GURO-432303 format. One record per atom (N, C-alpha, C): residue in one letter; atom name; x, y, z. Coordinates in steps of 0.05 Angstrom, whole numbers, plus 5000, padded with zeros to 4 digits. Example, Ala and Ser with C-alpha at 12.3 -4.5 7.8 and 13.67 -1.06 7.14 Angstrom:
2
{A,N,{5264,4886,5156}} {A,CA,{5246,4910,5156}} {A,C,{5264,4934,5156}} {S,N,{5257,4955,5142}} {S,CA,{5273,4979,5143}} {S,C,{5258,5001,5157}} 
END
This chain:
117
{Q,N,{3868,2434,8846}} {Q,CA,{3882,2443,8826}} {Q,C,{3893,2414,8812}} {V,N,{3899,2417,8783}} {V,CA,{3913,2397,8771}} {V,C,{3935,2405,8749}} {Q,N,{3957,2389,8755}} {Q,CA,{3978,2393,8733}} {Q,C,{3986,2372,8719}} {L,N,{3988,2375,8692}} {L,CA,{3995,2353,8673}} {L,C,{4018,2359,8661}} {V,N,{4034,2336,8656}} {V,CA,{4064,2340,8642}} {V,C,{4061,2316,8624}} {E,N,{4066,2322,8599}} {E,CA,{4069,2301,8578}} {E,C,{4097,2298,8570}} {S,N,{4103,2276,8562}} {S,CA,{4126,2266,8548}} {S,C,{4126,2250,8527}} {G,N,{4148,2244,8509}} {G,CA,{4147,2224,8494}} {G,C,{4144,2230,8464}} {G,N,{4142,2259,8462}} {G,CA,{4143,2269,8434}} {G,C,{4170,2266,8423}} {G,N,{4171,2270,8394}} {G,CA,{4200,2270,8378}} {G,C,{4194,2268,8352}} {L,N,{4217,2262,8333}} {L,CA,{4211,2256,8307}} {L,C,{4212,2234,8297}} {V,N,{4194,2222,8282}} {V,CA,{4194,2198,8272}} {V,C,{4185,2199,8244}} {Q,N,{4193,2171,8228}} {Q,CA,{4189,2173,8203}} {Q,C,{4160,2164,8197}} {P,N,{4144,2169,8172}} {P,CA,{4116,2159,8167}} {P,C,{4123,2128,8167}} {G,N,{4095,2117,8180}} {G,CA,{4089,2089,8185}} {G,C,{4100,2084,8212}} {G,N,{4118,2098,8225}} {G,CA,{4128,2091,8250}} {G,C,{4115,2097,8280}} {S,N,{4122,2091,8298}} {S,CA,{4104,2094,8323}} {S,C,{4113,2110,8346}} {L,N,{4095,2125,8359}} {L,CA,{4107,2136,8383}} {L,C,{4087,2134,8405}} {R,N,{4094,2133,8431}} {R,CA,{4081,2132,8453}} {R,C,{4082,2155,8474}} {L,N,{4065,2167,8474}} {L,CA,{4061,2196,8492}} {L,C,{4051,2185,8516}} {S,N,{4060,2200,8542}} {S,CA,{4053,2197,8567}} {S,C,{4043,2222,8578}} {C,N,{4025,2219,8597}} {C,CA,{4018,2248,8612}} {C,C,{4015,2239,8643}} {A,N,{4029,2250,8659}} {A,CA,{4022,2245,8689}} {A,C,{4008,2267,8699}} {A,N,{3986,2261,8714}} {A,CA,{3972,2279,8728}} {A,C,{3976,2282,8755}} {S,N,{3977,2303,8765}} {S,CA,{3979,2310,8792}} {S,C,{3960,2326,8802}} {G,N,{3951,2319,8828}} {G,CA,{3925,2335,8836}} {G,C,{3903,2309,8838}} {T,N,{3880,2324,8845}} {T,CA,{3857,2298,8846}} {T,C,{3840,2301,8823}} {I,N,{3844,2269,8808}} {I,CA,{3834,2260,8787}} {I,C,{3813,2238,8795}} {F,N,{3792,2241,8787}} {F,CA,{3767,2218,8793}} {F,C,{3769,2204,8774}} {S,N,{3756,2176,8770}} {S,CA,{3754,2161,8751}} {S,C,{3732,2168,8728}} {R,N,{3716,2181,8741}} {R,CA,{3695,2196,8723}} {R,C,{3698,2217,8706}} {D,N,{3725,2229,8715}} {D,CA,{3736,2256,8699}} {D,C,{3747,2246,8673}} {D,N,{3744,2263,8652}} {D,CA,{3756,2253,8624}} {D,C,{3786,2263,8628}} {L,N,{3801,2245,8619}} {L,CA,{3829,2249,8609}} {L,C,{3832,2245,8582}} {G,N,{3847,2263,8569}} {G,CA,{3850,2256,8541}} {G,C,{3870,2273,8523}} {W,N,{3873,2270,8497}} {W,CA,{3894,2285,8486}} {W,C,{3880,2305,8459}} {Y,N,{3894,2328,8453}} {Y,CA,{3886,2344,8435}} {Y,C,{3910,2351,8421}} {R,N,{3911,2361,8395}} {R,CA,{3937,2368,8380}} {R,C,{3927,2391,8361}} {Q,N,{3947,2403,8359}} {Q,CA,{3941,2433,8344}} {Q,C,{3966,2432,8322}} {A,N,{3959,2429,8299}} {A,CA,{3983,2434,8277}} {A,C,{3983,2461,8271}} {P,N,{4004,2470,8258}} {P,CA,{4008,2500,8251}} {P,C,{3991,2510,8235}} {G,N,{3977,2529,8238}} {G,CA,{3958,2544,8227}} {G,C,{3927,2527,8229}} {K,N,{3931,2514,8246}} {K,CA,{3902,2500,8248}} {K,C,{3890,2501,8279}} {Q,N,{3867,2494,8283}} {Q,CA,{3854,2493,8307}} {Q,C,{3860,2474,8325}} {R,N,{3858,2475,8353}} {R,CA,{3871,2453,8366}} {R,C,{3842,2431,8362}} {E,N,{3846,2402,8364}} {E,CA,{3824,2385,8360}} {E,C,{3829,2362,8379}} {L,N,{3807,2348,8384}} {L,CA,{3809,2325,8399}} {L,C,{3820,2300,8387}} {V,N,{3840,2291,8398}} {V,CA,{3847,2265,8386}} {V,C,{3837,2239,8397}} {A,N,{3837,2237,8426}} {A,CA,{3823,2213,8441}} {A,C,{3821,2224,8465}} {A,N,{3797,2211,8475}} {A,CA,{3793,2218,8506}} {A,C,{3782,2192,8524}} {I,N,{3790,2192,8550}} {I,CA,{3782,2167,8558}} {I,C,{3770,2170,8591}} {S,N,{3746,2157,8599}} {S,CA,{3742,2161,8626}} {S,C,{3724,2139,8635}} {S,N,{3718,2133,8657}} {S,CA,{3704,2110,8668}} {S,C,{3672,2109,8662}} {R,N,{3662,2134,8649}} {R,CA,{3635,2135,8638}} {R,C,{3630,2122,8615}} {G,N,{3646,2114,8597}} {G,CA,{3642,2103,8576}} {G,C,{3667,2094,8559}} {S,N,{3660,2085,8537}} {S,CA,{3682,2076,8518}} {S,C,{3703,2101,8508}} {P,N,{3725,2098,8501}} {P,CA,{3742,2116,8493}} {P,C,{3731,2132,8467}} {N,N,{3738,2155,8463}} {N,CA,{3728,2173,8441}} {N,C,{3754,2179,8426}} {Y,N,{3749,2169,8397}} {Y,CA,{3769,2179,8378}} {Y,C,{3769,2194,8360}} {A,N,{3784,2215,8349}} {A,CA,{3779,2229,8325}} {A,C,{3776,2205,8304}} {D,N,{3762,2213,8279}} {D,CA,{3762,2198,8259}} {D,C,{3784,2191,8242}} {S,N,{3804,2208,8251}} {S,CA,{3826,2211,8231}} {S,C,{3848,2192,8249}} {V,N,{3844,2184,8266}} {V,CA,{3863,2169,8282}} {V,C,{3851,2143,8292}} {K,N,{3829,2134,8284}} {K,CA,{3815,2109,8295}} {K,C,{3834,2090,8280}} {G,N,{3834,2066,8294}} {G,CA,{3850,2041,8281}} {G,C,{3881,2042,8283}} {R,N,{3888,2070,8285}} {R,CA,{3916,2078,8289}} {R,C,{3927,2082,8315}} {F,N,{3914,2097,8332}} {F,CA,{3914,2110,8358}} {F,C,{3900,2095,8380}} {T,N,{3912,2085,8405}} {T,CA,{3902,2075,8419}} {T,C,{3903,2091,8450}} {I,N,{3887,2104,8468}} {I,CA,{3893,2112,8493}} {I,C,{3886,2095,8512}} {S,N,{3900,2099,8531}} {S,CA,{3896,2081,8553}} {S,C,{3904,2096,8580}} {R,N,{3900,2088,8606}} {R,CA,{3895,2104,8631}} {R,C,{3911,2086,8648}} {D,N,{3925,2089,8663}} {D,CA,{3935,2080,8686}} {D,C,{3921,2089,8713}} {W,N,{3902,2084,8725}} {W,CA,{3889,2089,8742}} {W,C,{3904,2099,8772}} {A,N,{3918,2075,8776}} {A,CA,{3937,2078,8799}} {A,C,{3955,2105,8798}} {K,N,{3964,2105,8774}} {K,CA,{3987,2128,8772}} {K,C,{3976,2151,8759}} {N,N,{3952,2152,8757}} {N,CA,{3941,2173,8746}} {N,C,{3955,2187,8723}} {T,N,{3964,2169,8700}} {T,CA,{3978,2171,8679}} {T,C,{3959,2165,8654}} {V,N,{3956,2181,8635}} {V,CA,{3944,2172,8609}} {V,C,{3966,2173,8588}} {Y,N,{3960,2148,8569}} {Y,CA,{3979,2145,8549}} {Y,C,{3967,2149,8523}} {L,N,{3979,2150,8506}} {L,CA,{3974,2153,8478}} {L,C,{3989,2139,8453}} {Q,N,{3979,2113,8453}} {Q,CA,{4001,2097,8432}} {Q,C,{3991,2103,8406}} {M,N,{4015,2110,8384}} {M,CA,{4004,2121,8360}} {M,C,{4026,2103,8342}} {N,N,{4006,2091,8327}} {N,CA,{4019,2072,8304}} {N,C,{4016,2083,8278}} {S,N,{4025,2071,8256}} {S,CA,{4026,2081,8233}} {S,C,{4025,2115,8229}} {L,N,{4040,2125,8238}} {L,CA,{4036,2155,8236}} {L,C,{4043,2165,8208}} {K,N,{4025,2188,8205}} {K,CA,{4029,2202,8178}} {K,C,{4039,2226,8179}} {P,N,{4045,2240,8161}} {P,CA,{4056,2272,8162}} {P,C,{4038,2285,8174}} {E,N,{4013,2281,8167}} {E,CA,{3993,2298,8172}} {E,C,{3981,2296,8205}} {D,N,{3996,2279,8223}} {D,CA,{3997,2275,8251}} {D,C,{4014,2295,8260}} {T,N,{4030,2306,8248}} {T,CA,{4047,2326,8259}} {T,C,{4038,2352,8275}} {A,N,{4044,2353,8299}} {A,CA,{4030,2373,8312}} {A,C,{4042,2369,8343}} {V,N,{4031,2396,8357}} {V,CA,{4037,2391,8381}} {V,C,{4018,2382,8393}} {Y,N,{4021,2360,8413}} {Y,CA,{4001,2342,8431}} {Y,C,{4000,2354,8453}} {Y,N,{3973,2360,8463}} {Y,CA,{3965,2368,8488}} {Y,C,{3952,2350,8512}} {C,N,{3964,2342,8534}} {C,CA,{3944,2326,8556}} {C,C,{3923,2346,8561}} {N,N,{3899,2336,8566}} {N,CA,{3878,2352,8579}} {N,C,{3861,2332,8597}} {A,N,{3858,2350,8621}} {A,CA,{3836,2338,8642}} {A,C,{3814,2354,8642}} {Y,N,{3786,2338,8645}} {Y,CA,{3762,2353,8645}} {Y,C,{3753,2341,8672}} {K,N,{3747,2360,8696}} {K,CA,{3742,2354,8718}} {K,C,{3715,2359,8719}} {I,N,{3693,2339,8720}} {I,CA,{3667,2343,8722}} {I,C,{3650,2357,8744}} {N,N,{3665,2356,8766}} {N,CA,{3650,2370,8789}} {N,C,{3658,2392,8789}} {E,N,{3681,2404,8776}} {E,CA,{3686,2433,8776}} {E,C,{3677,2446,8749}} {G,N,{3673,2431,8726}} {G,CA,{3663,2440,8705}} {G,C,{3691,2454,8690}} {M,N,{3713,2444,8694}} {M,CA,{3739,2460,8689}} {M,C,{3759,2441,8670}} {Y,N,{3772,2448,8654}} {Y,CA,{3791,2439,8635}} {Y,C,{3817,2448,8647}} {Y,N,{3836,2429,8645}} {Y,CA,{3866,2435,8656}} {Y,C,{3876,2421,8630}} {W,N,{3900,2436,8626}} {W,CA,{3922,2430,8600}} {W,C,{3950,2430,8610}} {G,N,{3962,2413,8593}} {G,CA,{3996,2410,8597}} {G,C,{4001,2430,8580}} {K,N,{4032,2430,8578}} {K,CA,{4043,2452,8559}} {K,C,{4050,2439,8533}} {G,N,{4048,2411,8529}} {G,CA,{4044,2404,8500}} {G,C,{4076,2390,8497}} {T,N,{4073,2370,8478}} {T,CA,{4096,2357,8466}} {T,C,{4093,2354,8437}} {L,N,{4115,2362,8424}} {L,CA,{4114,2364,8395}} {L,C,{4124,2341,8377}} {V,N,{4107,2330,8359}} {V,CA,{4110,2303,8347}} {V,C,{4114,2313,8317}} {T,N,{4132,2301,8307}} {T,CA,{4142,2313,8277}} {T,C,{4143,2287,8263}} {V,N,{4125,2281,8245}} {V,CA,{4126,2257,8228}} {V,C,{4138,2268,8200}} {S,N,{4159,2257,8193}} {S,CA,{4175,2265,8167}} {S,C,{4199,2241,8161}} {S,N,{4203,2242,8135}} {S,CA,{4226,2226,8123}} {S,C,{4248,2243,8122}} 
END
């Protein structure tokens, strides 16, 4: 069983920055994916970024060059550094873990990011 707890959301002006954190409890292996999804009002949930030991980080085209995902292996924590934020980045951001040996996805409860002047 895996539990994910997000933090770091809030209100920020366009062009500003935020860092999201997701602490994972339970058994997470380095080969498992940890990542971030987001869901804006009236839209489907979409992948923002994901990271594992199996390859390079994966980013949505809309955030490349602005967002950076990183992982602290010892703390089982994944971070999302978000720079040059735009109003269209406003969404609930969800932490996600995909455990390869189980073939299962786990989700956090989400943290709201609002980009507005």
